[in-house]
C-alpha positions as CSV (number, residue, x, y, z in Angstrom):
1,M,-3.0,89.5,-1.8
2,Q,-0.4,86.8,-0.9
3,S,2.2,85.8,-3.5
4,P,2.9,82.0,-4.4
5,A,6.2,82.2,-2.6
6,S,4.4,83.0,0.6
7,E,2.1,79.9,0.5
8,S,2.9,77.4,3.3
9,P,4.1,73.8,2.5
10,P,1.8,70.8,3.0
11,P,1.8,69.4,6.6
12,P,4.6,66.8,7.2
13,D,2.1,64.1,8.4
14,S,0.3,64.4,5.0
15,T,3.6,63.7,3.0
16,V,4.5,60.8,5.3
17,A,1.1,59.2,4.9
18,H,1.3,59.7,1.1
19,H,4.7,57.9,0.9
20,K,3.4,55.0,3.1
21,N,0.4,54.5,1.0
22,L,2.7,54.6,-2.2
23,R,5.1,51.9,-0.6
24,R,2.0,49.8,0.3
25,A,0.5,50.0,-3.1
26,T,4.0,49.1,-4.6
27,R,4.3,46.1,-2.4
28,V,0.9,44.9,-3.2
29,A,1.7,45.2,-6.9
30,F,4.9,43.1,-6.4
31,V,3.0,40.5,-4.6
32,V,0.3,40.3,-7.3
33,L,3.0,40.2,-10.0
34,H,4.8,37.5,-8.1
35,I,1.7,35.3,-8.0
36,I,1.0,35.9,-11.8
37,I,4.6,34.8,-12.6
38,L,4.2,31.6,-10.4
39,V,0.8,30.8,-12.1
40,A,2.5,31.1,-15.5
41,A,5.5,28.9,-14.5
42,M,3.1,26.3,-13.1
43,S,0.9,26.4,-16.4
44,L,3.8,24.6,-18.0
45,T,2.8,21.5,-16.1
46,P,0.9,19.0,-18.4
47,D,-2.6,17.8,-17.5
48,G,-2.6,14.9,-15.1
49,Y,0.5,16.2,-13.3
50,F,-0.9,18.9,-11.2
51,F,-1.5,16.6,-8.2
52,R,2.2,15.4,-8.3
53,L,3.2,19.1,-8.7
54,G,1.4,19.9,-5.5
55,E,2.6,16.8,-3.8
56,D,6.3,17.5,-4.7
57,T,6.4,21.3,-4.4
58,G,3.2,22.4,-2.4
59,V,4.9,22.9,1.0
60,P,8.2,24.4,-0.1
61,L,6.3,26.6,-2.5
62,V,4.0,28.0,0.2
63,A,6.7,28.4,2.8
64,S,9.1,30.1,0.5
65,S,6.4,32.5,-0.8
66,I,5.5,33.5,2.7
67,I,9.2,34.2,3.5
68,L,9.5,36.3,0.3
69,W,6.5,38.4,1.0
70,C,7.7,39.0,4.6
71,L,11.1,40.0,3.0
72,L,9.2,42.4,0.7
73,L,7.1,43.9,3.4
74,S,10.2,44.6,5.7
75,A,12.3,45.9,2.8
76,K,13.1,49.6,3.3
77,T,15.7,50.1,0.5
78,R,15.8,49.4,-3.2
79,S,18.5,46.6,-2.5
80,G,15.8,44.7,-0.3
81,I,13.2,45.0,-3.0
82,T,15.8,43.9,-5.7
83,T,16.6,40.9,-3.6
84,F,13.0,39.9,-3.4
85,C,12.7,40.3,-7.2
86,V,15.7,38.1,-7.8
87,L,14.5,35.4,-5.4
88,A,11.0,35.5,-6.8
89,V,12.2,35.0,-10.3
90,G,14.4,32.2,-9.1
91,Q,11.4,30.5,-7.4
92,A,9.4,30.9,-10.6
93,G,12.2,29.4,-12.6
94,L,12.3,26.3,-10.3
95,M,8.7,25.9,-10.6
96,A,9.0,26.2,-14.5
97,G,11.8,23.6,-14.5
98,V,9.6,21.2,-12.5
99,G,6.7,21.7,-15.1
100,L,9.0,21.2,-18.0
101,H,10.4,18.0,-16.4
102,F,6.8,16.7,-16.0
103,R,6.2,17.7,-19.7
104,A,9.3,15.7,-20.9
105,E,8.2,12.7,-18.8
106,D,4.7,12.9,-20.3
107,R,6.1,13.0,-23.8
108,A,8.2,9.9,-23.1
109,L,5.4,7.9,-21.3
110,R,2.5,8.7,-23.7
111,P,3.7,6.4,-26.5
112,I,4.5,3.6,-23.9
113,F,1.0,3.9,-22.6
114,E,-0.5,3.8,-26.1
115,E,1.4,0.7,-26.9
116,I,0.4,-0.9,-23.6
117,A,-3.3,-0.2,-24.4
118,G,-2.8,-1.8,-27.8
119,K,-1.2,-4.8,-26.3
120,Q,-4.0,-5.2,-23.7
121,N,-6.6,-4.9,-26.5
122,R,-5.0,-7.5,-28.5
123,W,-4.7,-9.8,-25.5
124,K,-8.4,-9.4,-24.7
125,S,-9.2,-10.2,-28.3
126,R,-7.0,-13.2,-28.4
127,W,-8.3,-14.4,-25.0
128,E,-12.0,-14.1,-26.1
129,S,-11.2,-16.0,-29.3
130,Q,-9.4,-18.7,-27.4
131,M,-12.1,-19.1,-24.9
132,G,-14.7,-19.3,-27.6
133,Q,-13.0,-22.6,-28.7
134,F,-13.9,-24.1,-25.3
135,S,-17.7,-23.3,-25.4
136,M,-19.9,-25.5,-23.4
137,T,-23.1,-24.4,-25.3
138,P,-23.6,-27.8,-26.8
139,L,-23.7,-29.3,-23.3
140,F,-26.5,-26.9,-22.3
141,E,-28.4,-27.7,-25.6
142,M,-28.2,-31.4,-24.9
143,I,-29.4,-31.2,-21.2
144,S,-32.2,-28.9,-22.3
145,G,-33.4,-31.2,-25.1
146,K,-32.5,-28.9,-27.8
147,R,-29.7,-31.1,-29.2
148,Q,-29.4,-34.8,-29.6
149,L,-27.3,-36.3,-26.6
150,S,-24.3,-38.1,-27.8
151,V,-21.8,-39.9,-25.6
152,G,-19.1,-39.3,-28.2
153,E,-19.8,-35.5,-28.2
154,L,-19.9,-35.6,-24.3
155,R,-16.4,-36.9,-24.3
156,E,-15.3,-34.3,-26.7
157,L,-16.8,-31.6,-24.5
158,Q,-15.1,-33.1,-21.4
159,T,-11.7,-32.7,-23.3
160,Q,-12.6,-29.1,-24.1
161,A,-13.5,-28.2,-20.6
162,R,-10.2,-29.7,-19.3
163,A,-8.3,-27.9,-22.2
164,G,-10.2,-24.6,-21.3
165,R,-9.1,-24.9,-17.6
166,A,-5.5,-25.4,-18.6
167,K,-5.7,-22.4,-21.0
168,L,-7.0,-20.2,-18.1
169,S,-3.8,-20.8,-16.1
170,E,-1.7,-20.1,-19.3
171,A,-3.6,-16.9,-19.8
172,Q,-3.1,-15.7,-16.2
173,S,0.6,-16.4,-16.5
174,D,0.7,-14.4,-19.8
175,M,-1.1,-11.4,-18.1
176,M,1.3,-11.3,-15.1
177,L,4.3,-11.4,-17.5
178,L,2.7,-8.6,-19.6
179,V,2.1,-6.5,-16.5
180,A,5.6,-7.0,-15.2
181,D,7.1,-6.1,-18.4
182,E,5.0,-2.9,-18.8
183,E,5.9,-1.9,-15.2
184,R,9.6,-2.2,-16.0
185,R,9.2,0.0,-19.1
186,I,7.4,2.7,-17.2
187,A,9.9,2.5,-14.3
188,S,12.7,3.2,-16.8
189,V,11.1,6.7,-17.4
190,S,9.5,7.4,-13.9
191,S,9.3,5.3,-10.8
192,V,6.2,7.4,-9.7
193,A,4.3,6.5,-12.8
194,A,5.3,2.9,-12.4
195,S,4.0,2.9,-8.8
196,D,0.7,4.5,-10.1
197,F,0.6,1.8,-12.8
198,R,1.0,-1.0,-10.2
199,R,-1.6,0.6,-7.9
200,G,-4.1,0.7,-10.9
201,Y,-3.4,-2.9,-11.7
202,E,-3.9,-4.0,-8.1
203,S,-7.1,-2.2,-7.8
204,T,-8.7,-4.4,-10.5
205,R,-6.6,-7.6,-9.8
206,L,-9.1,-9.0,-7.2
207,A,-12.1,-8.6,-9.7
208,S,-10.1,-10.2,-12.4
209,E,-9.0,-13.1,-10.2
210,E,-12.5,-13.6,-9.0
211,G,-13.7,-13.8,-12.7
212,M,-10.9,-16.2,-13.6
213,K,-11.8,-18.4,-10.7
214,A,-15.4,-18.4,-11.8
215,M,-14.3,-19.5,-15.2
216,E,-12.1,-22.3,-13.8
217,D,-15.1,-23.4,-11.6
218,Y,-17.2,-23.3,-14.7
219,F,-15.0,-25.7,-16.7
220,T,-14.5,-27.9,-13.6
221,D,-18.3,-28.2,-13.1
222,A,-18.8,-28.9,-16.8
223,D,-16.2,-31.6,-16.7
224,Q,-18.0,-33.2,-13.6
225,L,-21.4,-32.8,-15.2
226,V,-20.2,-34.6,-18.4
227,E,-18.6,-37.2,-16.3
228,F,-21.9,-37.7,-14.4
229,L,-23.9,-38.1,-17.5
230,I,-21.5,-40.6,-19.1
231,D,-21.6,-42.7,-15.8
232,R,-25.3,-42.7,-15.7
233,Q,-25.9,-43.9,-19.3
234,G,-29.1,-45.8,-19.5
235,Q,-30.5,-44.3,-16.3
236,Y,-32.1,-41.3,-17.9
237,S,-33.9,-40.4,-21.1
238,Q,-33.8,-37.4,-23.2
239,T,-37.0,-35.4,-23.9
240,P,-37.8,-32.2,-25.7
241,N,-38.0,-30.6,-22.2
242,G,-34.7,-31.9,-21.0
243,L,-33.3,-35.1,-19.2
244,V,-35.5,-37.4,-17.1
245,F,-33.8,-39.6,-14.6
246,K,-35.1,-42.9,-13.2
247,R,-33.9,-42.3,-9.8
248,D,-34.7,-39.3,-7.6
249,V,-31.3,-39.2,-6.2
250,D,-29.8,-38.8,-9.7
251,T,-32.3,-36.0,-10.5
252,E,-31.4,-34.1,-7.4
253,A,-27.7,-34.5,-8.2
254,F,-28.3,-33.4,-11.7
255,N,-30.3,-30.5,-10.9
256,K,-27.8,-29.3,-8.3
257,Q,-24.9,-29.5,-10.9
258,R,-27.0,-27.8,-13.6
259,D,-28.0,-24.9,-11.4
260,A,-24.4,-24.4,-10.2
261,I,-23.0,-24.4,-13.7
262,A,-25.8,-22.0,-14.9
263,H,-24.9,-19.6,-12.2
264,L,-21.2,-19.7,-13.2
265,Q,-22.3,-19.3,-16.8
266,E,-23.7,-15.8,-15.8
267,Q,-20.5,-14.9,-14.0
268,V,-18.5,-15.9,-17.1
269,N,-20.6,-13.8,-19.4
270,S,-20.4,-10.9,-17.1
271,L,-16.5,-11.1,-17.2
272,R,-16.5,-11.3,-20.9
273,Q,-18.6,-8.3,-21.2
274,S,-16.3,-6.3,-18.8
275,L,-13.3,-7.4,-20.8
276,G,-15.0,-6.2,-24.0
277,R,-15.4,-2.7,-22.6
């Protein structure tokens, strides 16, 4: 029977393989830990800023991570692994710093955007109230026979139509000044946020301008229709079903103007509904 002292040591190849597996497992663990730390650092970024985070740091983050992992895999001494750890912690610290910067920016911008939303809601309410003062509903009631036609009231409606058109120009100027002021306030905190705000405004400006143009045409056509009715006094009669003209050419001209203004009325109603949302 052999004594324990006489047992032969394990083969050298087995020991080397064991050490290699241990080093490989250690490096994988460091890589996983590195990723966890990075995710934790990036989690400091507030909602709505992750796209900017990727835009600002995506390429440097990926490139530096690959370099760090190559350094880790090639490290053969403790000092090499220590270097990796120090650099990895520094990288995570930079990502955390970016996230905290975005968080501070978000805190500064949030009350500004809340105030902007309040101003815009008040502007919409004031605009809707002002436009209600220039309603052409009595005109439609008169030409449809639901309201007694009066030349004096027609002249008042003509004055309202012209005042409404002037008020539209004033409202457009007020909105442009409001947007410019809001953009300056946002830019004082973040030029990127100001650019995003400008792009958002530009994306809706065309539809808004088209709506305003429809309202301007609406008031212009109402003005012209009233002028037409005043000029044709005595050449038409009012019935429960609407106006009846003595000449076919006047009937044709009236129907054309009435249909045009009715179409514009639909566009104006659509604009008011969109502003009310």
